[in-house]
C-alpha positions as a Markdown table, in Angstrom:
| # | Residue | x | y | z |
|---|---|---|---|---|
| 1 | Met | 35.6 | -0.6 | 7.6 |
| 2 | Gly | 35.0 | -1.8 | 11.2 |
| 3 | Gln | 32.1 | -2.3 | 13.4 |
| 4 | Thr | 32.3 | 1.3 | 14.4 |
| 5 | Val | 30.4 | 2.2 | 11.2 |
| 6 | Ser | 26.6 | 1.8 | 12.0 |
| 7 | Ala | 24.3 | -0.3 | 9.8 |
| 8 | Ala | 22.5 | 3.0 | 8.9 |
| 9 | Gln | 25.7 | 4.5 | 7.7 |
| 10 | Leu | 26.4 | 1.4 | 5.6 |
| 11 | Val | 22.9 | 1.5 | 4.1 |
| 12 | Ala | 23.3 | 5.2 | 3.2 |
| 13 | Arg | 26.6 | 4.5 | 1.5 |
| 14 | Cys | 25.1 | 1.5 | -0.3 |
| 15 | Arg | 22.4 | 3.8 | -1.7 |
| 16 | Asn | 25.1 | 5.9 | -3.2 |
| 17 | Gly | 26.6 | 2.9 | -4.9 |
| 18 | Asp | 29.5 | 2.2 | -2.5 |
| 19 | Gln | 30.5 | -1.5 | -3.2 |
| 20 | Glu | 32.7 | -1.7 | -0.2 |
| 21 | Ala | 29.8 | -0.7 | 2.0 |
| 22 | Trp | 27.6 | -3.3 | 0.4 |
| 23 | Thr | 30.2 | -6.0 | 1.1 |
| 24 | Ala | 30.5 | -4.8 | 4.7 |
| 25 | Leu | 26.7 | -4.9 | 5.1 |
| 26 | Val | 26.4 | -8.4 | 3.8 |
| 27 | Glu | 29.3 | -9.6 | 6.1 |
| 28 | Arg | 27.8 | -7.9 | 9.1 |
| 29 | Phe | 24.3 | -9.4 | 8.6 |
| 30 | Ser | 25.2 | -12.8 | 7.1 |
| 31 | Arg | 25.1 | -14.7 | 10.3 |
| 32 | Tyr | 21.8 | -13.0 | 11.4 |
| 33 | Val | 20.1 | -13.9 | 8.1 |
| 34 | Tyr | 21.4 | -17.4 | 8.1 |
| 35 | Ala | 20.4 | -18.0 | 11.7 |
| 36 | Ile | 16.8 | -16.9 | 11.0 |
| 37 | Ala | 16.7 | -19.3 | 8.0 |
| 38 | Ser | 18.3 | -22.3 | 9.6 |
| 39 | Gln | 17.2 | -21.9 | 13.2 |
| 40 | Gly | 14.0 | -19.8 | 13.0 |
| 41 | Phe | 12.6 | -21.7 | 10.1 |
| 42 | Arg | 14.5 | -25.0 | 10.8 |
| 43 | Leu | 15.7 | -25.2 | 7.2 |
| 44 | Arg | 18.5 | -27.6 | 6.2 |
| 45 | Asp | 21.9 | -26.0 | 5.3 |
| 46 | His | 21.3 | -26.1 | 1.5 |
| 47 | Asp | 17.8 | -24.5 | 1.9 |
| 48 | Ala | 19.1 | -21.9 | 4.3 |
| 49 | Glu | 21.8 | -21.0 | 1.9 |
| 50 | Asp | 19.2 | -20.5 | -0.9 |
| 51 | Val | 17.2 | -18.3 | 1.5 |
| 52 | Phe | 20.3 | -16.4 | 2.4 |
| 53 | Gln | 21.1 | -15.7 | -1.3 |
| 54 | Glu | 17.5 | -14.7 | -2.0 |
| 55 | Val | 17.3 | -12.3 | 1.0 |
| 56 | Phe | 20.4 | -10.4 | 0.0 |
| 57 | Ala | 19.3 | -10.3 | -3.7 |
| 58 | Arg | 16.0 | -8.7 | -2.4 |
| 59 | Val | 17.9 | -6.3 | -0.1 |
| 60 | Tyr | 20.0 | -5.2 | -3.1 |
| 61 | Glu | 17.0 | -4.7 | -5.3 |
| 62 | Arg | 14.8 | -3.0 | -2.7 |
| 63 | Leu | 17.2 | -1.0 | -0.6 |
| 64 | Asp | 15.6 | 2.2 | -1.9 |
| 65 | Thr | 12.2 | 1.2 | -0.4 |
| 66 | Leu | 13.6 | 1.1 | 3.2 |
| 67 | Arg | 12.0 | 4.1 | 4.9 |
| 68 | Ser | 14.6 | 4.5 | 7.6 |
| 69 | Asp | 18.2 | 3.4 | 7.4 |
| 70 | Glu | 18.1 | 2.8 | 11.2 |
| 71 | Ala | 15.4 | 0.2 | 10.6 |
| 72 | Phe | 17.6 | -2.0 | 8.5 |
| 73 | Gln | 17.8 | -5.0 | 10.9 |
| 74 | Pro | 14.1 | -5.5 | 11.5 |
| 75 | Trp | 13.5 | -4.9 | 7.7 |
| 76 | Ile | 16.0 | -7.5 | 6.7 |
| 77 | Ala | 14.4 | -10.0 | 9.2 |
| 78 | Gln | 11.0 | -9.4 | 7.5 |
| 79 | Leu | 12.5 | -10.1 | 4.0 |
């Protein structure tokens, strides 16, 4: 599953229980989330890792509350 699949397509597949899509979504946005935690909030590596884990746990739990699959990146930034 390459970068040609949009984030919105991955989100839609995740909603249908596609584990491969979930893995791809986490991989695609892992640097983004980590950068926000470590650079945006100036957290130490250990704390940034904790935030990273928490954000993706919330994404997994709340994916059905995302109103538009196309809005995934701004939504994950808010989490």
